[in-house]
VOGU-3710 file (C-alpha; in Angstrom, 3 decimals, decimal comma):
1> xxxxxxxxxx> -15,040/22,300/37,228  -16,755/21,474/33,939  -17,599/17,786/33,716  -16,817/15,999/30,459  -18,301/12,533/29,923  -18,355/10,019/27,089  -21,460/7,878/26,608  -20,450/4,247/26,258  -23,206/1,652/25,764  -25,685/3,989/27,436
11> xxxxxxxxxx> -23,593/4,954/30,485  -21,806/8,345/30,747  -18,175/7,665/31,712  -15,972/10,553/32,819  -13,249/11,607/30,379  -10,513/11,830/33,016  -6,978/10,722/33,747  -6,115/9,429/37,221  -4,763/12,867/38,116  -7,990/14,567/37,007
21> xxxxxxxxxx> -10,129/12,004/38,862  -8,144/12,737/42,035  -8,631/16,480/41,562  -12,372/15,879/41,236  -12,459/13,789/44,421  -10,441/16,449/46,256  -13,057/18,989/45,198  -15,849/16,657/46,377  -14,179/16,415/49,790  -14,461/20,199/50,192
31> xxxxxxxxxx> -18,206/20,207/49,478  -20,741/19,548/52,211  -22,836/16,939/50,410  -22,596/13,311/49,355  -20,862/12,434/46,068  -21,113/8,987/44,488  -18,238/7,368/42,582  -18,715/4,169/40,553  -16,002/2,168/38,823  -17,464/-0,004/36,031
41> xxxxxxxxxx> -15,523/-2,527/33,982  -16,902/-4,379/30,937  -18,667/-6,958/33,113  -20,451/-4,243/35,099  -21,380/-2,411/31,890  -22,987/-5,616/30,614  -24,879/-5,932/33,908  -26,178/-2,399/33,343  -27,279/-3,374/29,838  -29,336/-6,254/31,264
51> xxxxxxxxxx> -30,608/-4,373/34,324  -32,231/-0,953/33,662  -32,394/-0,125/37,390  -28,656/-0,744/37,760  -27,993/1,330/34,639  -29,930/4,198/36,234  -27,681/3,947/39,301  -24,474/4,127/37,215  -25,875/7,067/35,252  -26,519/8,955/38,513
61> xxxxxxxxxx> -22,831/8,974/39,533  -21,009/12,208/40,293  -17,914/10,467/38,927  -17,954/7,308/36,807  -14,501/5,995/35,896  -13,391/3,302/33,446  -12,089/0,562/35,717  -11,260/-1,814/32,897  -9,422/-2,016/29,599  -12,651/-3,238/27,979
71> xxxxxxxxxx> -14,406/0,079/28,675  -11,444/2,041/27,313  -11,387/-0,202/24,222  -15,131/0,365/23,730  -14,596/4,131/23,862  -11,970/3,847/21,114  -14,167/1,630/18,943  -16,929/4,249/19,214  -14,510/7,038/18,257  -14,853/8,708/21,671
81> xxxxxxxxxx> -11,559/7,641/23,274  -11,090/7,898/27,018  -7,576/9,032/28,014  -6,777/5,999/30,191  -8,070/3,338/32,534  -8,628/4,649/36,057  -8,687/1,597/38,329  -10,787/1,871/41,482  -8,107/0,363/43,703  -5,487/2,819/42,413
91> xxxxxxxxxx> -7,901/5,725/42,864  -8,665/4,642/46,450  -4,980/4,327/47,354  -4,224/7,700/45,799  -7,070/9,370/47,715  -5,396/8,291/50,975  -2,415/10,478/50,020  -4,419/13,640/49,256  -3,645/16,740/51,272  -6,990/18,186/52,387
101> xxxxxxxxxx> -5,549/20,262/55,221  -6,520/17,742/57,921  -6,771/13,999/58,443  -9,007/12,183/55,967  -11,780/10,370/57,838  -12,311/6,941/56,220  -14,924/4,238/56,822  -14,341/0,728/55,413  -17,458/-1,349/54,750  -17,426/-4,818/53,217
111> xxxxxxxxxx> -15,468/-8,019/52,783  -15,371/-11,079/55,012  -15,155/-10,633/58,807  -11,762/-9,176/59,723  -10,877/-7,943/56,221  -11,851/-4,293/56,804  -9,913/-4,214/60,103  -6,760/-5,678/58,498  -7,086/-3,268/55,568  -7,420/-0,419/58,087
121> xxxxxxxxxx> -4,166/-1,426/59,803  -2,319/-1,473/56,488  -3,768/1,870/55,397  -2,678/3,504/58,664  0,790/1,953/58,337  1,294/3,646/54,957  -0,638/6,910/55,410  -0,222/9,180/58,425  -2,868/11,641/57,217  -5,723/9,110/57,401
131> xxxxxxxxxx> -8,048/8,426/60,328  -10,122/5,227/60,208  -13,489/6,096/61,769  -15,187/2,720/61,295  -15,022/-0,808/59,921  -17,834/-3,242/59,148  -17,844/-6,561/57,285  -20,145/-7,094/54,320  -22,276/-9,867/55,833  -25,648/-8,584/56,989
141> xxxxxxxxxx> -29,372/-9,143/56,620  -31,876/-6,684/55,178  -33,110/-6,067/58,719  -29,627/-4,977/59,845  -29,193/-2,478/57,006  -30,831/0,563/58,697  -28,585/0,124/61,745  -25,475/-0,100/59,529  -26,483/3,110/57,743  -26,960/4,857/61,116
151> xxxxxxxxxx> -23,558/3,624/62,300  -21,834/4,970/59,171  -23,649/8,308/59,438  -22,684/8,648/63,123  -19,002/8,121/62,204  -19,198/11,160/59,874  -16,632/9,894/57,315  -15,162/11,985/54,531  -14,698/8,833/52,466  -16,793/5,660/52,547
161> xxxxxxxxxx> -15,410/2,651/50,682  -18,126/0,057/50,035  -16,865/-3,412/49,083  -19,993/-5,559/48,739  -19,438/-6,787/45,195  -20,905/-5,384/41,991  -24,510/-4,175/41,902  -24,980/-4,680/45,664  -22,410/-2,012/46,586  -23,660/0,536/44,038
171> xxxxxxxxxx> -27,274/-0,125/45,080  -26,395/0,351/48,757  -24,728/3,689/48,033  -27,545/4,857/45,751  -30,374/3,811/48,094  -28,818/5,411/51,183  -26,851/8,286/49,649  -28,851/10,934/51,536  -28,430/9,180/54,902  -24,765/8,115/54,915
181> xxxxxxxxxx> -23,336/11,505/55,978  -20,218/10,929/53,876  -18,782/13,348/51,357  -17,518/10,670/48,949  -18,886/7,118/48,599  -17,085/4,685/46,286  -18,026/1,149/45,259  -14,667/-0,632/45,399  -15,276/-4,366/44,804  -12,274/-6,417/45,961
191> xxxxxxxxxx> -10,132/-3,417/46,944  -10,253/-4,141/50,698  -9,119/-7,742/50,087  -6,091/-6,460/48,182  -5,231/-3,810/50,777  -5,625/-6,430/53,514  -3,188/-8,702/51,660  -5,789/-11,431/51,125  -5,861/-11,018/47,332  -3,213/-9,949/44,834
201> xxxxxxxxxx> -3,377/-7,639/41,868  -2,280/-8,867/38,452  1,449/-8,280/37,769  2,289/-4,862/36,312  2,771/-6,256/32,774  -0,810/-7,559/32,708  -2,238/-4,356/34,219  -0,301/-2,103/31,835  -1,467/-4,026/28,770  -5,102/-4,391/29,850
211> xxxxxxxxxx> -4,769/-8,137/30,428  -5,904/-8,412/34,057  -8,826/-10,522/32,863  -6,397/-13,104/31,465  -4,422/-13,238/34,702  -7,604/-13,560/36,786  -8,880/-16,325/34,518  -5,572/-18,164/34,941  -5,789/-17,782/38,734  -9,538/-18,523/38,934
221> xxxxxxxxxx> -10,684/-20,718/36,002  -14,188/-20,883/37,514  -14,634/-17,223/36,451  -14,790/-18,349/32,806  -18,568/-17,856/32,422  -18,406/-14,378/33,945  -15,431/-13,510/31,726  -17,566/-14,119/28,626  -19,071/-10,695/29,256  -15,825/-9,119/27,976
231> xxxxxxxxxx> -16,065/-10,426/24,359  -19,852/-9,869/24,492  -19,214/-6,256/25,450  -16,784/-5,739/22,562  -19,295/-7,300/20,131  -22,064/-5,062/21,519  -19,845/-1,998/21,035  -19,048/-3,002/17,449  -22,784/-3,441/16,770  -23,466/0,060/18,144
241> xxxxxx> -20,672/1,423/15,962  -22,225/-0,161/12,850  -25,652/1,264/13,727  -24,130/4,734/14,112  -22,475/4,434/10,682  -25,796/3,492/9,065
//
C-alpha cells in the first residue's frame, strides 16, 4: 500500500481517513515485524518543535495520525488538507473490532495501578475477538524498564497500547521497538482511563466541531498554560505559510 503523508510543521502526518488508518493497521498485523503508530495533536506537535529528539521519533512512525483538530486546521492553512481527524482512542477501539482471522492479542501498559486491568475487563465485555495477554501500570523506575520490556515481549502481543503520557510513551516505544515483540505499538495517552471509565470524552458536539480543547479547559482549568500551545501552533503554521508565499 502506497503511503501518502503531508508534512506539517516538520512532521509527516499520514493522509488517511479512519477507515484507511484501520486498513493500514490490519496490514501491519499481518506482517511479522514491529510497526509504530503515533497520534500527535497540536500540543504534541509543539513539543516536537521544541525537542528535536522527540521530532525524530514522530518522524520515524509507520503511521502518524492527526489526533487533533489543530493539526487538521494546520494542514488546511498550509494548503495540504488532511481528510479528517483520526483520534487515537477511536482508532484503538476500532482495532479491537478488526477481523484478523483469530483473536487479537492485546497488551495494556500504562495508567495508574488498576486502570489497565479495569480497561481490560471492559474491552473483553465489548469484544469477543480480543485476548488480553498482559496488563501493567505506568509507574516504574528506570531500573525496572528492562524487566517490563521482557515481560511484554514474552506475552507476544499483536497490539501494544502504551499510555504513559506524551513524549514518555513515544520514547518508550521508539527506544524498545526492536525488543517488544509486538506487531503494532501505539502511544495512546489517556485512552486506558477512558476505556476504564475513569475519564470521559468530550460530548459528541465538541468532538465533531474540533472543540475538545474547550471542553477539557472547562473541566480542568489548570490545563490553561498547556492549552496555550494550540494558538501558538496556529500562529506558527500561519508564519510558515507566509514564508512559503515569499
